[in-house]
N, C-alpha and C positions, 0 to 999 in steps of 0.2 A: 214980490215976484210979479213981473209983467206978463201979459198974455202970451207973448212969444216964448218966454222962458217956461211958463206953465205948459204950453202945448208941447214944447220940446221934451220936458220932463215926463209928461204923460205918455208921449209916444215912445220914449226910451224905456219907461217902466213896463208898458204893455208889451212892447216888442221883446224885451228881455225876458219877461215872465213867460211869454208864449214860446220862445226858443228853449227855455229851461224845461217847460212842460213837455214839449215835443221830444227833447232828449231823454227825459225820464220815461215817457211813453214808449219810445223805441227800445230803451234798455229793458224795461220790464215786460213788454209784450213779446219781445224776441224769445224769451224763455218758453213761451207757449207756441211759438211759430206763427203768431198772428200779428196783424196790424192794429193800430189803435181803433179804427172803425169797427173791426171785428169785436174787439173788447167792449166798445161802447154798446154795440147791439146785444152782446151776450149779457152784459150787466143789466140792461133794460129788460131783457127777457127773464133774467133771474128774479127781478122785482115784480114780474107779471106772470104768476103761475098759470093763469088761464090763457096765456099767450098774447101776442100782439100781431097785428097785420103788418105787412111790409110798409104800408102807408104810414102807420103809426110809428114804426121804427125810423122811417125816413124823417119824419117830423122831429122825433125825440133826439135823433143823432145829428140833425142839421145837415143831412146830405140829400142829394137828389135821388129820384126813383131809379135811374140807371145804375148808380153806384150801389144802392140797396139791393137791387136785383143781383148784381155780381157778388156782393157780400153774402147774401142769402144762399146763393148757389155754392159758393166756396165753403160756407159753414155746413151746409147740408152734405156736401161731398166729403167733408172731414168727419161726418157723423156727429156733429155737435148740436144741430137743430133738426126738428121734424116739422112737417107741414108744408114743405115747398112742393107744390104741384107742378107737373111739367108744363101746363098751359099757363102762359104769362099772366093773363088776366086773373085767373084763379089764384096764382101764386101771390099776386099783389094784394088780393082781398082776403085770402085764407089766414087762419091763425097759425102763427109760428111759435113753437115751444122748444125749450132745450131738451135734449136727450139726457139720459143719466150721466153720460160722459161730459156733455156740455154743462150740466149743472155743477158737476164736480170742478171743472175748470173755471167756471164763472165764480164759484165760491172762493176758489184760491185767488183769483184775480181781485175779487171784492175785498179780501183780507189785505192784499197788498195795497190797494187803493186806500182803504181805511187807515192802514199803518202810515202811509206816506202823507195823507191829509192831516192826520193827527200830529205828525212830526213837524209839518209846515206851520200849523197854527197853534202848537202847544204853548208858545210864549205869549199868546194873546188871550184876553178875556173872551169868553163865549159871546158876550154882548157886542164886543168889537168885531168879531167874525160875522155875526148876524148883520151888524150895521154895514160892514164892508160889502156883503153880498147884496143887501137892499140898495145901497148907493150905486154899486157897480151895475146892477140890473137897470136902474134908472138911466145911468150914463149910456149903457149899451142901447137902450131903447131910443134915447135921444139921438145917438149917433146913427142909428138905423133910419131915422127920419130925414137925415141930411140928404 
């Protein structure tokens, strides 16, 4: 396979996987009345019982401060997170935690994510999955340097 064919295959595989992932995210987040960024934030908060700042959520979810501010406000308005102060600077530095309702929803979402990830990788050896993630992280880091 020459470089052009390899580039084309890589691009098609990544693009196709991304489209499939987005379709699945839309399908399963719709059940909760949320978008995928809401789910990402809630899953990160579920893993952090002491809470996270909006800055930490921004970094973990790969979205900018403005989007995190909107998401935090939406989740707080829905009663899913606590800790969002009305003053913008405090909101961004304060600790955000899930409410009881938020934890229950995040656990349900986490179960769906685990089930789907297991079904996607069930035919692969665990070593192959680990190798894939290690290599893909390296490729993503190199692409980020371009």
